[in-house]
ROVEXRO-703330 format. One record per residue (C-alpha): x, y, z; residue number from 1. Coordinates in steps of 0.5 Angstrom, whole numbers, padded with zeros to 4 digits, m for minus. Layout:
ROVEXRO-703330
X; Y; Z; num
X; Y; Z; NUM $
...
//
This chain:
ROVEXRO-703330
X; Y; Z; num
m0343; m0174; m0019; 1 $
m0344; m0166; m0020; 2 $
m0337; m0165; m0016; 3 $
m0334; m0171; m0020; 4 $
m0335; m0168; m0027; 5 $
m0333; m0161; m0025; 6 $
m0327; m0164; m0022; 7 $
m0326; m0167; m0029; 8 $
m0327; m0161; m0033; 9 $
m0322; m0157; m0028; 10 $
m0317; m0162; m0030; 11 $
m0318; m0162; m0037; 12 $
m0318; m0154; m0037; 13 $
m0311; m0154; m0033; 14 $
m0308; m0159; m0038; 15 $
m0311; m0155; m0044; 16 $
m0307; m0149; m0041; 17 $
m0301; m0153; m0040; 18 $
m0301; m0155; m0047; 19 $
m0302; m0147; m0049; 20 $
m0297; m0145; m0045; 21 $
m0292; m0150; m0048; 22 $
m0294; m0148; m0055; 23 $
m0293; m0141; m0053; 24 $
m0286; m0142; m0050; 25 $
m0284; m0147; m0056; 26 $
m0286; m0141; m0061; 27 $
m0282; m0136; m0057; 28 $
m0276; m0140; m0056; 29 $
m0276; m0142; m0064; 30 $
m0277; m0134; m0065; 31 $
m0271; m0133; m0061; 32 $
m0267; m0138; m0064; 33 $
m0269; m0137; m0071; 34 $
m0269; m0129; m0071; 35 $
m0263; m0128; m0065; 36 $
m0259; m0134; m0064; 37 $
m0259; m0136; m0072; 38 $
m0260; m0129; m0075; 39 $
m0253; m0129; m0079; 40 $
m0254; m0135; m0082; 41 $
m0261; m0134; m0084; 42 $
m0259; m0127; m0086; 43 $
m0254; m0130; m0091; 44 $
m0259; m0135; m0094; 45 $
m0264; m0129; m0095; 46 $
m0259; m0125; m0098; 47 $
m0257; m0131; m0103; 48 $
m0264; m0131; m0105; 49 $
m0263; m0125; m0108; 50 $
m0256; m0124; m0109; 51 $
m0251; m0127; m0113; 52 $
m0243; m0127; m0113; 53 $
m0240; m0128; m0120; 54 $
m0232; m0129; m0120; 55 $
m0228; m0125; m0124; 56 $
m0222; m0128; m0127; 57 $
m0215; m0124; m0127; 58 $
m0212; m0124; m0133; 59 $
m0205; m0127; m0133; 60 $
m0199; m0123; m0134; 61 $
m0196; m0121; m0141; 62 $
m0190; m0125; m0143; 63 $
m0185; m0121; m0147; 64 $
m0178; m0123; m0151; 65 $
m0172; m0120; m0150; 66 $
m0173; m0114; m0154; 67 $
m0180; m0112; m0151; 68 $
m0184; m0115; m0156; 69 $
m0191; m0118; m0153; 70 $
m0191; m0126; m0155; 71 $
m0196; m0128; m0150; 72 $
m0202; m0124; m0148; 73 $
m0209; m0124; m0147; 74 $
m0216; m0123; m0151; 75 $
m0223; m0123; m0148; 76 $
m0228; m0127; m0150; 77 $
m0235; m0130; m0147; 78 $
m0236; m0136; m0144; 79 $
m0244; m0139; m0143; 80 $
m0244; m0142; m0136; 81 $
m0249; m0147; m0133; 82 $
m0251; m0146; m0125; 83 $
m0254; m0153; m0124; 84 $
m0257; m0151; m0117; 85 $
m0261; m0146; m0120; 86 $
m0264; m0151; m0125; 87 $
m0271; m0155; m0123; 88 $
m0270; m0159; m0129; 89 $
m0263; m0160; m0131; 90 $
m0265; m0164; m0138; 91 $
m0270; m0159; m0140; 92 $
m0265; m0153; m0138; 93 $
m0259; m0157; m0143; 94 $
m0264; m0158; m0148; 95 $
m0266; m0151; m0148; 96 $
m0259; m0148; m0148; 97 $
m0257; m0153; m0154; 98 $
m0263; m0150; m0158; 99 $
m0262; m0143; m0157; 100 $
m0255; m0143; m0158; 101 $
m0255; m0148; m0164; 102 $
m0250; m0152; m0160; 103 $
m0250; m0160; m0160; 104 $
m0254; m0162; m0154; 105 $
m0250; m0169; m0154; 106 $
m0244; m0164; m0153; 107 $
m0247; m0160; m0147; 108 $
m0248; m0167; m0144; 109 $
m0241; m0169; m0145; 110 $
m0239; m0162; m0141; 111 $
m0243; m0164; m0135; 112 $
m0241; m0171; m0135; 113 $
m0233; m0168; m0135; 114 $
m0235; m0164; m0129; 115 $
m0239; m0169; m0125; 116 $
m0235; m0168; m0119; 117 $
m0236; m0161; m0118; 118 $
m0241; m0158; m0113; 119 $
m0248; m0156; m0116; 120 $
m0247; m0149; m0114; 121 $
m0240; m0148; m0118; 122 $
m0242; m0146; m0125; 123 $
m0240; m0150; m0131; 124 $
m0237; m0147; m0137; 125 $
m0242; m0150; m0143; 126 $
m0240; m0146; m0149; 127 $
m0233; m0143; m0149; 128 $
m0231; m0137; m0154; 129 $
m0238; m0136; m0155; 130 $
m0240; m0132; m0161; 131 $
m0244; m0126; m0161; 132 $
m0250; m0129; m0164; 133 $
m0250; m0134; m0159; 134 $
m0249; m0129; m0153; 135 $
m0255; m0125; m0156; 136 $
m0259; m0131; m0157; 137 $
m0258; m0133; m0149; 138 $
m0259; m0126; m0147; 139 $
m0265; m0125; m0150; 140 $
m0268; m0131; m0147; 141 $
m0266; m0130; m0140; 142 $
m0273; m0132; m0137; 143 $
m0273; m0139; m0140; 144 $
m0265; m0140; m0138; 145 $
m0265; m0137; m0131; 146 $
m0259; m0142; m0129; 147 $
m0255; m0139; m0135; 148 $
m0249; m0134; m0134; 149 $
m0245; m0130; m0139; 150 $
m0238; m0128; m0137; 151 $
m0233; m0124; m0140; 152 $
m0227; m0127; m0139; 153 $
m0219; m0126; m0141; 154 $
m0217; m0132; m0145; 155 $
m0209; m0134; m0146; 156 $
m0207; m0132; m0153; 157 $
m0200; m0134; m0156; 158 $
m0199; m0130; m0161; 159 $
m0193; m0134; m0164; 160 $
m0198; m0140; m0165; 161 $
m0194; m0147; m0165; 162 $
m0187; m0143; m0165; 163 $
m0183; m0144; m0158; 164 $
m0189; m0148; m0156; 165 $
m0186; m0152; m0151; 166 $
m0182; m0146; m0148; 167 $
m0188; m0142; m0146; 168 $
m0192; m0148; m0145; 169 $
m0200; m0148; m0144; 170 $
m0205; m0147; m0139; 171 $
m0211; m0151; m0137; 172 $
m0216; m0152; m0131; 173 $
m0213; m0154; m0125; 174 $
m0214; m0162; m0124; 175 $
m0216; m0165; m0117; 176 $
m0209; m0168; m0117; 177 $
m0206; m0161; m0117; 178 $
m0211; m0159; m0112; 179 $
m0207; m0163; m0107; 180 $
m0200; m0161; m0109; 181 $
m0197; m0156; m0105; 182 $
m0195; m0152; m0111; 183 $
m0202; m0150; m0112; 184 $
m0204; m0149; m0105; 185 $
m0210; m0144; m0104; 186 $
m0213; m0145; m0111; 187 $
m0220; m0147; m0112; 188 $
m0223; m0152; m0117; 189 $
m0224; m0148; m0123; 190 $
m0218; m0144; m0123; 191 $
m0214; m0143; m0129; 192 $
m0206; m0145; m0128; 193 $
m0200; m0146; m0132; 194 $
m0199; m0154; m0134; 195 $
m0192; m0154; m0137; 196 $
m0187; m0149; m0139; 197 $
m0186; m0142; m0137; 198 $
m0193; m0142; m0135; 199 $
m0192; m0147; m0130; 200 $
m0185; m0145; m0127; 201 $
m0188; m0138; m0126; 202 $
m0195; m0139; m0125; 203 $
m0196; m0136; m0118; 204 $
m0193; m0129; m0121; 205 $
m0197; m0130; m0128; 206 $
m0204; m0131; m0124; 207 $
m0205; m0125; m0121; 208 $
m0211; m0124; m0116; 209 $
m0218; m0126; m0118; 210 $
m0224; m0121; m0117; 211 $
m0231; m0122; m0115; 212 $
m0238; m0118; m0117; 213 $
m0244; m0118; m0113; 214 $
m0251; m0117; m0116; 215 $
m0258; m0117; m0114; 216 $
m0262; m0122; m0118; 217 $
m0270; m0123; m0118; 218 $
m0274; m0130; m0116; 219 $
m0272; m0132; m0123; 220 $
m0265; m0131; m0123; 221 $
m0265; m0125; m0127; 222 $
m0259; m0120; m0125; 223 $
m0262; m0113; m0123; 224 $
m0256; m0109; m0121; 225 $
m0249; m0109; m0118; 226 $
m0248; m0108; m0111; 227 $
m0241; m0108; m0111; 228 $
m0235; m0110; m0115; 229 $
m0227; m0112; m0113; 230 $
m0223; m0112; m0119; 231 $
m0218; m0117; m0121; 232 $
m0211; m0116; m0121; 233 $
m0207; m0117; m0127; 234 $
m0201; m0122; m0126; 235 $
m0194; m0120; m0126; 236 $
m0191; m0118; m0133; 237 $
m0185; m0123; m0135; 238 $
m0179; m0121; m0140; 239 $
m0176; m0127; m0142; 240 $
m0169; m0128; m0145; 241 $
m0171; m0131; m0151; 242 $
m0170; m0128; m0158; 243 $
m0176; m0128; m0162; 244 $
m0172; m0128; m0169; 245 $
m0167; m0133; m0167; 246 $
m0173; m0138; m0164; 247 $
m0176; m0137; m0171; 248 $
m0170; m0138; m0175; 249 $
m0168; m0145; m0171; 250 $
m0176; m0147; m0173; 251 $
m0175; m0145; m0180; 252 $
m0169; m0149; m0181; 253 $
m0172; m0155; m0178; 254 $
m0178; m0154; m0182; 255 $
m0174; m0153; m0189; 256 $
m0170; m0159; m0188; 257 $
m0176; m0163; m0185; 258 $
m0172; m0166; m0179; 259 $
m0175; m0167; m0172; 260 $
m0171; m0165; m0167; 261 $
m0169; m0160; m0162; 262 $
m0164; m0154; m0161; 263 $
m0162; m0150; m0155; 264 $
m0158; m0143; m0156; 265 $
m0155; m0140; m0150; 266 $
m0151; m0134; m0149; 267 $
m0145; m0137; m0146; 268 $
m0143; m0132; m0141; 269 $
m0150; m0132; m0137; 270 $
m0153; m0138; m0139; 271 $
m0159; m0134; m0142; 272 $
m0163; m0138; m0147; 273 $
m0163; m0134; m0153; 274 $
m0168; m0140; m0157; 275 $
m0170; m0147; m0155; 276 $
m0174; m0151; m0161; 277 $
m0177; m0157; m0160; 278 $
m0180; m0160; m0167; 279 $
m0185; m0162; m0168; 280 $
m0190; m0158; m0163; 281 $
m0197; m0156; m0162; 282 $
m0201; m0150; m0161; 283 $
m0202; m0148; m0154; 284 $
m0208; m0144; m0156; 285 $
m0212; m0150; m0157; 286 $
m0211; m0151; m0149; 287 $
m0213; m0144; m0147; 288 $
m0220; m0145; m0150; 289 $
m0220; m0152; m0146; 290 $
m0218; m0157; m0151; 291 $
m0223; m0162; m0154; 292 $
m0222; m0169; m0152; 293 $
m0221; m0171; m0160; 294 $
m0215; m0166; m0160; 295 $
m0212; m0169; m0154; 296 $
m0213; m0176; m0156; 297 $
m0210; m0174; m0163; 298 $
m0204; m0171; m0160; 299 $
m0202; m0176; m0155; 300 $
m0203; m0182; m0160; 301 $
m0198; m0178; m0165; 302 $
m0192; m0183; m0166; 303 $
m0188; m0176; m0167; 304 $
m0190; m0174; m0160; 305 $
m0191; m0167; m0161; 306 $
m0192; m0166; m0153; 307 $
m0185; m0168; m0152; 308 $
m0180; m0163; m0151; 309 $
m0174; m0166; m0154; 310 $
m0170; m0160; m0151; 311 $
m0170; m0162; m0144; 312 $
m0174; m0169; m0144; 313 $
m0170; m0172; m0150; 314 $
m0164; m0177; m0148; 315 $
m0160; m0179; m0154; 316 $
m0153; m0182; m0155; 317 $
m0148; m0176; m0156; 318 $
m0144; m0180; m0161; 319 $
m0137; m0176; m0162; 320 $
m0139; m0170; m0158; 321 $
m0137; m0174; m0152; 322 $
m0130; m0174; m0155; 323 $
m0130; m0166; m0152; 324 $
m0131; m0169; m0145; 325 $
m0125; m0175; m0146; 326 $
m0120; m0169; m0148; 327 $
m0122; m0165; m0142; 328 $
m0121; m0171; m0137; 329 $
m0114; m0173; m0141; 330 $
m0111; m0166; m0141; 331 $
m0114; m0164; m0134; 332 $
m0112; m0170; m0130; 333 $
m0105; m0170; m0133; 334 $
m0106; m0176; m0137; 335 $
m0103; m0173; m0143; 336 $
m0100; m0167; m0146; 337 $
m0104; m0163; m0152; 338 $
m0098; m0165; m0157; 339 $
m0100; m0172; m0155; 340 $
m0100; m0176; m0161; 341 $
m0103; m0183; m0164; 342 $
m0102; m0187; m0170; 343 $
m0109; m0188; m0173; 344 $
m0108; m0194; m0178; 345 $
m0116; m0195; m0179; 346 $
m0116; m0200; m0173; 347 $
m0113; m0202; m0166; 348 $
m0114; m0207; m0161; 349 $
m0116; m0206; m0154; 350 $
m0117; m0212; m0149; 351 $
m0117; m0217; m0155; 352 $
m0122; m0214; m0159; 353 $
m0121; m0210; m0165; 354 $
m0124; m0203; m0165; 355 $
m0125; m0199; m0172; 356 $
m0124; m0192; m0174; 357 $
m0129; m0189; m0179; 358 $
m0124; m0188; m0184; 359 $
m0122; m0195; m0186; 360 $
m0115; m0193; m0188; 361 $
m0114; m0189; m0182; 362 $
m0112; m0182; m0181; 363 $
m0104; m0183; m0180; 364 $
m0101; m0179; m0174; 365 $
m0105; m0174; m0170; 366 $
m0105; m0169; m0165; 367 $
m0111; m0168; m0160; 368 $
m0112; m0162; m0164; 369 $
m0112; m0166; m0171; 370 $
m0116; m0171; m0167; 371 $
m0122; m0167; m0165; 372 $
m0122; m0164; m0172; 373 $
m0122; m0170; m0176; 374 $
m0126; m0174; m0170; 375 $
m0121; m0180; m0170; 376 $
m0124; m0186; m0167; 377 $
m0117; m0189; m0166; 378 $
m0115; m0183; m0162; 379 $
m0120; m0183; m0157; 380 $
m0120; m0190; m0156; 381 $
m0113; m0189; m0154; 382 $
m0115; m0184; m0149; 383 $
m0121; m0188; m0147; 384 $
m0116; m0194; m0145; 385 $
m0112; m0189; m0141; 386 $
m0118; m0186; m0137; 387 $
m0122; m0189; m0131; 388 $
m0130; m0189; m0132; 389 $
m0131; m0185; m0126; 390 $
m0126; m0180; m0128; 391 $
m0130; m0179; m0134; 392 $
m0136; m0179; m0130; 393 $
m0133; m0173; m0126; 394 $
m0131; m0169; m0131; 395 $
m0138; m0170; m0135; 396 $
m0142; m0168; m0129; 397 $
m0137; m0162; m0128; 398 $
m0138; m0160; m0135; 399 $
m0146; m0160; m0134; 400 $
m0147; m0167; m0137; 401 $
m0150; m0173; m0133; 402 $
m0155; m0169; m0129; 403 $
m0160; m0164; m0129; 404 $
m0158; m0157; m0132; 405 $
m0162; m0153; m0127; 406 $
m0166; m0150; m0132; 407 $
m0172; m0146; m0130; 408 $
m0177; m0150; m0134; 409 $
m0181; m0156; m0131; 410 $
m0180; m0163; m0132; 411 $
m0173; m0163; m0134; 412 $
m0170; m0170; m0135; 413 $
m0163; m0172; m0132; 414 $
m0158; m0174; m0137; 415 $
m0154; m0181; m0136; 416 $
m0146; m0182; m0136; 417 $
m0144; m0189; m0133; 418 $
m0140; m0190; m0127; 419 $
m0138; m0196; m0123; 420 $
m0143; m0195; m0118; 421 $
m0149; m0194; m0123; 422 $
m0147; m0200; m0127; 423 $
m0147; m0204; m0120; 424 $
m0153; m0201; m0118; 425 $
m0157; m0202; m0124; 426 $
m0154; m0209; m0127; 427 $
m0151; m0212; m0121; 428 $
m0144; m0212; m0125; 429 $
m0138; m0209; m0124; 430 $
m0135; m0204; m0130; 431 $
m0130; m0207; m0135; 432 $
m0125; m0203; m0138; 433 $
m0127; m0205; m0145; 434 $
m0134; m0201; m0144; 435 $
m0130; m0195; m0143; 436 $
m0127; m0196; m0150; 437 $
m0134; m0195; m0153; 438 $
m0136; m0189; m0148; 439 $
m0130; m0185; m0150; 440 $
m0133; m0184; m0157; 441 $
m0140; m0183; m0155; 442 $
m0143; m0190; m0155; 443 $
m0145; m0195; m0150; 444 $
m0149; m0193; m0144; 445 $
m0149; m0185; m0145; 446 $
m0156; m0181; m0146; 447 $
m0156; m0174; m0146; 448 $
m0161; m0168; m0147; 449 $
m0159; m0162; m0152; 450 $
m0160; m0157; m0146; 451 $
m0154; m0161; m0143; 452 $
m0150; m0161; m0149; 453 $
m0151; m0153; m0150; 454 $
m0149; m0152; m0143; 455 $
m0142; m0156; m0144; 456 $
m0141; m0152; m0150; 457 $
m0142; m0145; m0146; 458 $
m0137; m0148; m0141; 459 $
m0132; m0149; m0146; 460 $
m0133; m0143; m0150; 461 $
m0132; m0138; m0144; 462 $
m0126; m0142; m0141; 463 $
m0129; m0146; m0135; 464 $
m0135; m0143; m0132; 465 $
m0141; m0147; m0132; 466 $
m0147; m0143; m0133; 467 $
m0154; m0145; m0131; 468 $
m0159; m0144; m0137; 469 $
m0165; m0140; m0135; 470 $
m0171; m0137; m0139; 471 $
m0173; m0131; m0135; 472 $
m0169; m0124; m0136; 473 $
m0173; m0119; m0132; 474 $
m0180; m0119; m0128; 475 $
m0184; m0112; m0128; 476 $
m0184; m0110; m0121; 477 $
m0189; m0105; m0121; 478 $
m0185; m0099; m0122; 479 $
m0180; m0102; m0127; 480 $
m0177; m0108; m0129; 481 $
m0173; m0112; m0124; 482 $
m0167; m0116; m0127; 483 $
m0168; m0124; m0125; 484 $
m0162; m0125; m0120; 485 $
m0159; m0132; m0121; 486 $
m0153; m0135; m0117; 487 $
m0147; m0135; m0121; 488 $
m0144; m0140; m0125; 489 $
m0140; m0146; m0122; 490 $
m0133; m0145; m0124; 491 $
m0129; m0151; m0127; 492 $
m0122; m0148; m0127; 493 $
m0120; m0151; m0133; 494 $
m0113; m0150; m0135; 495 $
m0111; m0145; m0140; 496 $
m0108; m0150; m0144; 497 $
m0114; m0154; m0144; 498 $
m0118; m0149; m0146; 499 $
m0113; m0147; m0152; 500 $
m0113; m0154; m0155; 501 $
m0120; m0155; m0155; 502 $
m0122; m0148; m0158; 503 $
m0116; m0149; m0164; 504 $
m0119; m0156; m0165; 505 $
m0126; m0155; m0165; 506 $
m0125; m0149; m0170; 507 $
m0121; m0153; m0174; 508 $
m0128; m0158; m0175; 509 $
m0131; m0152; m0178; 510 $
m0126; m0148; m0182; 511 $
m0121; m0153; m0184; 512 $
m0121; m0161; m0186; 513 $
m0127; m0162; m0181; 514 $
m0134; m0165; m0181; 515 $
m0137; m0158; m0179; 516 $
m0136; m0154; m0185; 517 $
m0143; m0153; m0187; 518 $
m0143; m0148; m0180; 519 $
m0137; m0144; m0183; 520 $
m0139; m0136; m0183; 521 $
m0134; m0131; m0186; 522 $
m0131; m0126; m0181; 523 $
m0135; m0130; m0175; 524 $
m0130; m0136; m0172; 525 $
m0135; m0141; m0171; 526 $
m0132; m0147; m0167; 527 $
m0136; m0154; m0167; 528 $
m0137; m0161; m0167; 529 $
m0141; m0166; m0170; 530 $
m0143; m0173; m0168; 531 $
m0147; m0178; m0171; 532 $
m0151; m0184; m0166; 533 $
m0154; m0190; m0168; 534 $
m0162; m0191; m0167; 535 $
m0161; m0198; m0167; 536 $
m0155; m0203; m0167; 537 $
m0153; m0206; m0174; 538 $
m0156; m0213; m0173; 539 $
m0162; m0210; m0170; 540 $
m0163; m0205; m0176; 541 $
m0162; m0211; m0181; 542 $
m0168; m0215; m0177; 543 $
m0172; m0209; m0176; 544 $
m0172; m0206; m0183; 545 $
m0176; m0212; m0186; 546 $
m0182; m0211; m0181; 547 $
m0181; m0204; m0178; 548 $
m0184; m0198; m0180; 549 $
m0180; m0194; m0176; 550 $
m0175; m0189; m0178; 551 $
m0168; m0193; m0177; 552 $
m0163; m0187; m0180; 553 $
m0158; m0185; m0175; 554 $
m0159; m0178; m0171; 555 $
m0154; m0172; m0172; 556 $
m0151; m0167; m0168; 557 $
m0148; m0161; m0168; 558 $
m0145; m0157; m0162; 559 $
m0142; m0150; m0163; 560 $
m0140; m0143; m0160; 561 $
m0137; m0137; m0163; 562 $
m0133; m0133; m0164; 563 $
m0128; m0138; m0162; 564 $
m0122; m0132; m0162; 565 $
m0125; m0127; m0157; 566 $
m0131; m0126; m0152; 567 $
m0136; m0132; m0154; 568 $
m0143; m0129; m0156; 569 $
m0147; m0135; m0158; 570 $
m0146; m0143; m0156; 571 $
m0151; m0149; m0157; 572 $
m0153; m0156; m0159; 573 $
m0157; m0158; m0165; 574 $
m0160; m0165; m0166; 575 $
m0163; m0167; m0172; 576 $
m0167; m0174; m0171; 577 $
m0166; m0179; m0177; 578 $
m0161; m0174; m0181; 579 $
m0156; m0180; m0182; 580 $
m0150; m0175; m0181; 581 $
m0148; m0169; m0176; 582 $
m0146; m0165; m0181; 583 $
m0153; m0164; m0183; 584 $
m0155; m0161; m0177; 585 $
m0150; m0156; m0178; 586 $
m0154; m0151; m0183; 587 $
m0159; m0150; m0177; 588 $
m0154; m0147; m0173; 589 $
m0151; m0143; m0178; 590 $
m0158; m0140; m0180; 591 $
m0159; m0138; m0173; 592 $
m0152; m0135; m0172; 593 $
m0153; m0131; m0179; 594 $
m0160; m0129; m0176; 595 $
m0156; m0126; m0170; 596 $
m0151; m0123; m0174; 597 $
m0156; m0120; m0178; 598 $
m0160; m0117; m0172; 599 $
m0153; m0114; m0169; 600 $
m0151; m0111; m0175; 601 $
m0158; m0108; m0177; 602 $
m0159; m0112; m0183; 603 $
m0165; m0116; m0186; 604 $
m0166; m0122; m0183; 605 $
m0163; m0128; m0188; 606 $
m0168; m0134; m0190; 607 $
m0166; m0141; m0190; 608 $
m0164; m0144; m0196; 609 $
m0168; m0149; m0199; 610 $
m0164; m0155; m0201; 611 $
m0166; m0160; m0207; 612 $
m0169; m0165; m0202; 613 $
m0174; m0164; m0197; 614 $
m0177; m0167; m0191; 615 $
m0176; m0174; m0189; 616 $
m0175; m0180; m0194; 617 $
m0178; m0186; m0196; 618 $
m0175; m0193; m0195; 619 $
m0175; m0193; m0203; 620 $
m0171; m0187; m0204; 621 $
m0167; m0187; m0197; 622 $
m0161; m0190; m0201; 623 $
m0161; m0184; m0206; 624 $
m0161; m0179; m0201; 625 $
m0155; m0182; m0197; 626 $
m0151; m0181; m0204; 627 $
m0154; m0174; m0205; 628 $
m0152; m0172; m0198; 629 $
m0145; m0176; m0198; 630 $
m0142; m0172; m0204; 631 $
m0145; m0166; m0202; 632 $
m0140; m0160; m0201; 633 $
m0136; m0160; m0195; 634 $
m0138; m0168; m0194; 635 $
m0133; m0172; m0196; 636 $
m0133; m0180; m0196; 637 $
m0130; m0183; m0190; 638 $
m0130; m0176; m0186; 639 $
m0138; m0177; m0185; 640 $
m0139; m0176; m0177; 641 $
//
């Protein structure tokens, strides 16, 4: 029995020894695994417990106008952010931050909700543009608010406010959709990027390179000292082709007349955009600070669409402006000679249908120059009956219409000039010759952008080279400005007789008996063309006027270049929405050209004359306004376009 007990004890001791050895081996392996094999991982975790990496946003590059004036720059402000991973109790942290900073707690929760998709380690900006009092209050209570971070960040600042807002664009936090796009490859959530305009087109140049700063923190997250710092690199500076004074002149003229619309002013030989206005606009500074939902909703709900860039995204029927294309096609195709004349009696029949001229009694016999001057519909109906629609389409495209102009701004919309193929594809029907009659005076299936019409006028002005419009002039290369290299314009190769005929006819529009007299400038030969386009058909207008609150008055165009007797210096297109007649858009162009001439001569800049009737009219006063405008100087009854 004694031997059995002894044997049992020996077995137990052996088992105990085995357990002890196994535990010691496990501990040894564990110590080796955690201290040797996983050294780097746990060293990083340990470092992160007393270190914090703070991103340093790079200032975006400053933007200058063509005269070297800084118009978009940066200013520094304080943001108060929250690190959710460091909050033991998120609700308590938010309540304390609201109390300390004097901020509405519900507003802070809305910010958190908007960033639910972000990881907890990424800071959420709770208070942008924090006041000095807010920063001081939060800094003084860091022990109570260990999860808060105060950052001094560069914020985009648009010195001109709403001026040229659509051209400059705005910045904002990168969206989840943009993160998946090649254009924003390599960027992370939270990055501030250009969302429209120049800010979007040249975002990579303007962004710069972000920096970082490592700081030592204690157990409650308080910063003790800085370990190292990688300074951010500011984005590259850009010089635009825009002339601030011409831009201001265009927008001032729209403000005084009260019309919405667009204006695009080009240097006709290079395609440099001297001014590009779209009215109404918005203030891009609202976006730089993180636009609030109420402001965003208001901008989107506004019936006048202030976010819509009418200059490159607005498509409108060109009206009589398109007669220039018809004249070019007829002359270049050898269908008529410049002295080809037509008798206008006020009406003419084509394909068993009567087509009327805007002058009821007719213009008499007119040559092409005179037809351009008087904007005779019958003359261009006649040309339209002689030209195939595909020929018109081809010449329109050569002149810059019916497609994209290639301007270096995002979201440009393609214009529309019809063709047989287009109608077959969209309507499943052939094109009928009678439809070309309407197109020949700029009506029917025609829809063009202001920037494309400005390109057309620049092409006519310089004798047949279609420039590519662009807003970037030079880039700061670190050791000086590097001119922006642009491919040469497309040579249209117009015949000298065509160019001469157009120049003389368009000069007469402004300086003789035409409808563009309000753009006349003594000593500066302005050539131009007015146009009026229906917003709604006459039958539809009669029905809509009873129920609709929409403004149903016609749109007015004025396209131009100057001088017409030498090397052209400016060209452009002005659209005044609901101005009823094209001649009312002419003073806007005139004011821009007068400003250009004043700057060139070193004189004081002119102010736009305030007319007796301002802003848009109400339905009750519409007829009175029409009468006032019709009998105004230069505007003659029967000659309205």
